[in-house]
N, C-alpha and C positions, 0 to 999 in steps of 0.2 A: 566325180570324187566326192566320196561320202568323209567329211573329217569331225571329230568330236573335239569339243572344246572345255576346258576346264581352267576356270581365270579366278583368282581370287587378288583383292587388295585390302590390305590391311593399315589401318591409322591407329598409330599410339600415341598418347599424348602424355606431357608431362606431369599434367592434375588433371582430373576428372574433369572433362567436356560436357557441356550441359548445352540445351537448345539448339542442336545441329540440325541443319536443312541440308540435305543433299539432292543433287539433281542428277539423276543416275541416265548416261545413256550405254547401255551393256545388253540391251535387248534386241537383236538383227532381225529385219523384216523382209517379210516373202517380197521374191522381186525377179522376174526373169532369170536373174543370175544364180540366185539360191533358194533354197526352200530349206525352212526349218521345222527340226522335229524336236519336241520335247524339251523344248527350253524352259529353264528354271533358274531364277533370280531370288538369292537368300539376302534378306537384310535383315537389322535390327529395327524397331520402332515401327511407326504408321508408314502404311506408302498410296500412293495414288497414280494412277495412270494419267499422259497426257502427250499431246503431240507437239513437239516447238513449229516456229516457223519453216523450217526447212524440211518439215516433214519427217522427224524423227522420233520415235519414240523415245518416250522418255520417262521415266520412274522417278517421282518427288517422296523421298524420305523426310520423314522430320522423327525426331527421338525428344524428347523432354528430359527423361529421366538421366542423373550423372553418371558417365562410365569412362572405364580409362582406355578403353580402344572400341574401335568400330571395325565389324569384317561384312566385307560384301564378298559374294560368290558368284559368280555366272557360271552354267553349264549346260550342255546340248549338244545336238547333233545337227550337221548341217550338208545338205546336198548342195554341191556346187555342177551348175547345170554346163559351164563353158559358151553360155549366149553371148555374145555382144552385148555393150550399154546400149539404150535407148535414149530416145529425145525427151519420153512421157514421165520421166520419174522424179520432177522437180516442181513444185507448186509455185515457181520464179522463171521467168525467162533468162534463159543464159545469159542475156548481159548485165544482170544483177552481181554476178560474179566477175565482173571486172571493177567493183570496187575495192580499193586498199582498203585496208585496217593497222592498226596500230602496229601488229607483227608482220606486215608484209608491205610495207613502205619502203620505198626505194629511194636511198641516197643516190649522190653520183656516182660511184663508183661499180654500184649495181646497175644502174641506169645504162652506164657506157657498155657493162658486159652482155645484158641484155640487148641491146641493139643491134647486136650482129646477127641477131636470128628472124626468122620471119614467122608470120601466121598461118605453115603448113606442117602437115605430121612428119615429115623428115628433117624440117630444120627443127622443131621440138624434140626428135629424138638425139639430135646433137646437141642440141641445147642441156640435155638431160646427162646424157653421157659425159660432156664437159664437166658438167655439175658433180656427177659422183668423183671425175679425176680430180677438180678442186678441193673440193669440200669433204674431209677425211670423216671416217665413219668412228667418232670418238666418243663413248657413252661418260657424260661424267664433264665433258668440256661445256655445256650449256645447262641449262635450266629452259621452264618453259615462259618463261619471261622474255627469255633473247629472242630478238626482230632478226627477220630475213637479213636486212642489213650487218647487223651485228655479227652473224654466223657465217656472210661470207666475208667479210673480213677478217672474223677467228681463223677460217679456213679448217673450221672445224665442229661438229656438232651429230646428231642423231637423226631417224628418220623427219621426227618433225621439223627440224632445221633445213634437212634439205627439201623437204616439202614447201615448206614457208618461202625459200628461195625461188625452186621453180614457178611456185604461182606468183611470188612476186615480180618476176621477170617476165610470164605470159602476159598479165594485166597490164605493164608496163609497153607494152608490144601490140597491145589490142586484142589478146586472146581471152576470153574467160577462163577462169580456173577455180577449182573450187578443191578445198581439204577432204580427206576423208579418214577417219578413223575405223580400226578393226581390228583383222587377224590375218597370218599368214602362215600356210603350212610350210615350214622350209627346215633342212638338214642343218642349218646353220644355228650354232646355238646363241647367235646375236640375234634370234628372234623370240625371246623367251617372253616377252610381254608383246602388249598391243604395240600394234605396228601404224604408221600413217603414209599417203600416198597423195596421191594430186588425181584430178581429172579434169582435161581441158575440151573445150568447145571446139572444135574442128570441123567446118562444113556443115554437117546436120546431125550431129554426133555427138557425144561425150566420148573421152578417149582415154584409156588408162596409160598414167606416166608413174613408176614405182620408181624415184632417181635411187634409192639406196641398192636395189636388186637388178637396176636398168631394163626392168621389164615394161613393156607397152600393151601385155595381156594380162588380165587378173584368173588365169585359173585357179590361183591357189590362195585368193583373197578372199576374208568373209568381211562384208562391209557392216558397219554398225552405225555409223552417223555421218553424215557431210557438213557443210558449212564454209563460211567465208573463213576461217581459220581452226586451231587448235581450240580455241576459247568456245567456238559453237560447237565443236564435236568431240568437246572432250569425254571420255568415259565416266570422270568422275568430275562435279566441281560443287562446289555449296559454302555455306556461312556456318559458324558458330560461336557459342560463348561461352568462354574458357579455354583450359586445357592448355594452356600454355606453348612450350616449344611441341612441336610434331613430327613424328617420324612415318612417312608412308611407305609400304614395301606392297609391290607389284607382281604377280607371280601369273604365267599364261600358259598352257600347253597346248597345242594343237597337231593331236594325231588323227591318223586314218583309222576311220571307224572300221570293225570287222562285225560279220554276222548281219542281223537284219533289223538292227536296233532302230 
């Protein structure tokens, strides 16, 4: 499948912002599952390229002049191959992804829930299904600072929360699991921004678990970054001086590409 992506993130500030540094993970890389064509990232300011500890391409943007807004645009074409995930795509052994973070710590309620499941594919599919039934998809119910335990107690959230809860449960029962940020091609209007899902290490391979869509095959998913949680794989994170209150708007479109782009 060949997909076309257009993604825009706009930050608007109460007063002009100065000395902004942004770490941008909006450049997918070639893998056995995806081939990237003609990808462009448009940013203001100066940029440099680096690779983070998880092997994610990162564009570091620095902006010294005072501006009332910052607009980041990413666009390109990606071929999805449909090939299964492999074990050779991470600089770390899977056991690194057993480590809990502040966003994936389990409280007693979440530990009790997770303990019903075991370390095999069939059981984790049941875990994914039960989580989707228990946690309503409700944009605006949570923020990026909500933890897995908080979202589980609330019983609502977005793909980030479903993914954090699933990862927290996996790690509690001894299954390495990692957070994935990216895009998904879907007819649903629920997915007009960046998406998140999990990958769990079972046997000798990573397997996809998209809790929101209850999918275990990533045939329509474009991967941007991986990490222990959202903070490691966030499409954009940074620091700034000034600006006062900030308003962020993110829009993304994923459509089937036509012709020989």
